[in-house]
Kinemage of the C-alpha trace (Angstrom):
@kinemage 1
@onewidth
@group {chain A} dominant
@subgroup {mainchain}
@vectorlist {calphas} color= white
{ca met a 1} P 0.000 0.000 0.000
{ca ser a 2} L 1.499 3.285 -1.068
{ca glu a 3} L -1.050 5.920 -0.039
{ca met a 4} L -2.687 6.115 3.382
{ca asp a 5} L -5.678 8.240 4.393
{ca ile a 6} L -6.187 9.625 7.902
{ca tyr a 7} L -7.853 6.399 9.084
{ca glu a 8} L -4.782 4.361 8.137
{ca val a 9} L -2.503 7.011 9.654
{ca leu a 10} L -4.374 6.660 12.964
{ca lys a 11} L -3.735 2.900 12.909
{ca his a 12} L 0.024 3.510 12.623
{ca leu a 13} L 0.541 6.282 15.216
{ca pro a 14} L -0.187 6.430 18.934
{ca gln a 15} L -0.602 10.265 18.816
{ca arg a 16} L -4.056 11.857 18.758
{ca phe a 17} L -5.454 15.402 18.594
{ca pro a 18} L -4.055 17.930 19.316
{ca leu a 19} L -0.656 16.298 18.746
{ca leu a 20} L -1.446 14.281 15.619
{ca leu a 21} L 0.536 16.124 12.928
{ca ile a 22} L 0.143 13.879 9.867
{ca asp a 23} L -3.001 14.059 7.702
{ca arg a 24} L -2.134 11.758 4.815
{ca ile a 25} L 0.612 9.595 3.374
{ca lys a 26} L 1.216 10.141 -0.337
{ca glu a 27} L 3.925 7.505 -0.752
{ca cys a 28} L 5.392 4.832 1.466
{ca glu a 29} L 8.195 2.462 0.546
{ca pro a 30} L 8.771 0.315 3.661
{ca gly a 31} L 12.456 -0.031 4.425
{ca arg a 32} L 13.303 3.092 2.430
{ca arg a 33} L 11.204 6.298 2.474
{ca ile a 34} L 7.870 7.984 3.127
{ca leu a 35} L 6.189 11.169 1.877
{ca ala a 36} L 3.610 12.602 4.291
{ca leu a 37} L 1.326 15.649 4.342
{ca lys a 38} L 0.262 18.013 7.110
{ca asn a 39} L -2.345 20.620 6.211
{ca val a 40} L -1.600 23.681 8.323
{ca ser a 41} L -4.926 25.244 9.254
{ca ala a 42} L -5.573 28.636 10.856
{ca asn a 43} L -7.501 26.635 13.479
{ca glu a 44} L -4.417 24.852 14.872
{ca pro a 45} L -4.492 25.010 18.687
{ca tyr a 46} L -0.997 26.570 18.946
{ca phe a 47} L -1.591 29.606 16.700
{ca pro a 48} L -3.436 31.826 19.243
{ca gly a 49} L -0.358 31.745 21.483
{ca his a 50} L 2.470 31.529 18.942
{ca phe a 51} L 2.794 35.021 17.494
{ca pro a 52} L -0.970 35.716 17.340
{ca tyr a 53} L -0.563 38.684 14.957
{ca arg a 54} L 1.768 36.759 12.632
{ca pro a 55} L 1.142 33.074 13.351
{ca ile a 56} L 3.831 30.571 12.404
{ca met a 57} L 4.026 26.844 13.054
{ca pro a 58} L 6.499 26.204 15.880
{ca gly a 59} L 9.714 24.550 14.716
{ca val a 60} L 9.406 21.878 17.386
{ca leu a 61} L 6.078 20.837 15.848
{ca ile a 62} L 7.655 20.611 12.397
{ca leu a 63} L 10.227 18.276 13.992
{ca glu a 64} L 7.372 16.348 15.618
{ca ser a 65} L 5.646 15.940 12.242
{ca met a 66} L 8.925 14.542 10.889
{ca ala a 67} L 9.126 12.084 13.796
{ca gln a 68} L 5.530 10.986 13.246
{ca ala a 69} L 6.151 10.351 9.545
{ca ala a 70} L 9.302 8.446 10.519
{ca gly a 71} L 7.253 6.432 13.027
{ca ile a 72} L 4.778 5.364 10.361
{ca leu a 73} L 7.700 4.360 8.134
{ca ala a 74} L 9.296 2.342 10.949
{ca phe a 75} L 6.034 0.570 11.846
{ca arg a 76} L 5.342 -0.182 8.162
{ca thr a 77} L 8.910 -1.464 7.704
{ca leu a 78} L 8.485 -3.771 10.709
{ca asp a 79} L 4.958 -4.707 9.536
{ca gln a 80} L 3.640 -3.747 12.987
{ca arg a 81} L 1.152 -1.318 14.494
{ca pro a 82} L 1.450 0.430 17.835
{ca asp a 83} L -0.932 -0.504 20.637
{ca glu a 84} L -1.752 0.976 24.046
{ca asn a 85} L 1.554 -0.421 25.372
{ca thr a 86} L 3.692 1.124 22.633
{ca val a 87} L 5.578 4.387 23.094
{ca tyr a 88} L 7.487 5.962 20.209
{ca tyr a 89} L 10.286 8.212 21.506
{ca tyr a 90} L 12.811 10.669 20.185
{ca ala a 91} L 16.354 9.462 20.861
{ca gly a 92} L 18.041 12.481 19.268
{ca ile a 93} L 17.871 15.369 16.814
{ca asn a 94} L 20.904 16.400 14.790
{ca asn a 95} L 21.507 19.258 12.374
{ca ala a 96} L 18.004 20.747 12.606
{ca arg a 97} L 17.683 23.780 10.345
{ca phe a 98} L 14.671 26.015 9.773
{ca lys a 99} L 14.806 27.919 6.515
{ca lys a 100} L 11.379 29.532 6.127
{ca pro a 101} L 8.306 30.032 8.355
{ca val a 102} L 5.317 27.710 7.929
{ca val a 103} L 2.045 29.658 8.151
{ca pro a 104} L -1.699 28.956 8.099
{ca gly a 105} L -2.801 27.734 4.682
{ca asp a 106} L 0.485 25.976 3.926
{ca gln a 107} L 0.637 22.286 3.138
{ca leu a 108} L 3.696 20.766 4.775
{ca glu a 109} L 5.181 17.895 2.766
{ca ile a 110} L 7.493 15.734 4.862
{ca glu a 111} L 9.946 13.345 3.243
{ca val a 112} L 11.747 10.857 5.459
{ca leu a 113} L 14.511 8.451 4.434
{ca ile a 114} L 15.788 5.604 6.589
{ca leu a 115} L 19.529 5.993 7.115
{ca gly a 116} L 19.858 2.896 9.310
{ca thr a 117} L 18.859 1.094 12.475
{ca lys a 118} L 21.024 -0.239 15.271
{ca arg a 119} L 20.006 -1.763 18.623
{ca gly a 120} L 16.438 -0.517 18.303
{ca ile a 121} L 17.418 3.064 17.394
{ca trp a 122} L 16.299 4.246 13.960
{ca lys a 123} L 18.140 7.041 12.152
{ca phe a 124} L 16.253 9.144 9.598
{ca ala a 125} L 17.017 12.006 7.202
{ca cys a 126} L 14.004 14.355 7.153
{ca thr a 127} L 13.075 17.248 4.894
{ca ala a 128} L 9.952 19.423 5.143
{ca arg a 129} L 8.800 21.408 2.124
{ca val a 130} L 6.067 23.900 1.261
{ca asp a 131} L 5.293 24.407 -2.435
{ca gly a 132} L 8.474 22.490 -3.295
{ca gly a 133} L 10.754 24.773 -1.253
{ca val a 134} L 12.640 23.402 1.745
{ca val a 135} L 11.393 24.908 5.030
{ca ala a 136} L 13.189 22.586 7.479
{ca glu a 137} L 15.679 19.715 7.599
{ca ala a 138} L 16.891 17.439 10.359
{ca glu a 139} L 18.408 14.082 11.101
{ca ile a 140} L 16.390 12.374 13.806
{ca leu a 141} L 16.812 9.262 15.897
{ca cys a 142} L 13.775 7.455 17.290
{ca thr a 143} L 13.007 4.255 19.149
{ca val a 144} L 9.948 2.156 19.922
{ca arg a 145} L 9.558 0.907 23.490
{ca ala a 146} L 6.943 -0.899 25.513
{ca ser a 147} L 5.178 1.435 27.943
{ca gly a 148} L 7.041 1.465 31.262
{ca glu a 149} L 10.202 -0.079 29.773
{ca asp a 150} L 12.092 3.190 30.212
{ca glu a 151} L 11.170 3.401 33.885
{ca gln a 152} L 13.035 0.254 34.950
């Protein structure tokens, strides 16, 4: 399956509103790459408090959208789905760069490539674009853990 609508996205991510930041998957090649979309609406819950007279999407949420796309790619690559005992964590963020603000009305296109996996840590190259122009880039590391595993 290449494309995924919101209902399939929800099956592959533990996040829910207001922190669900992926609306659709345009392309998914398990083991290789994913292309995801986030429609940035003026109704996003963070806009009233994040520069209310010139709202921009917070950079940390662009990074979160990258991590969520990467999570879907990882779960699809493993042919698994998260459940109530699954937690998907950041393990690191390297070389994050923000090149242009993302504003209401933009459609964020997130491309994620798998760079490798070692001892349960996945490494991804992520690029976010609006209208074909790069707005952010980062290399992220993520891991999947059973709930409570990190507390032992």
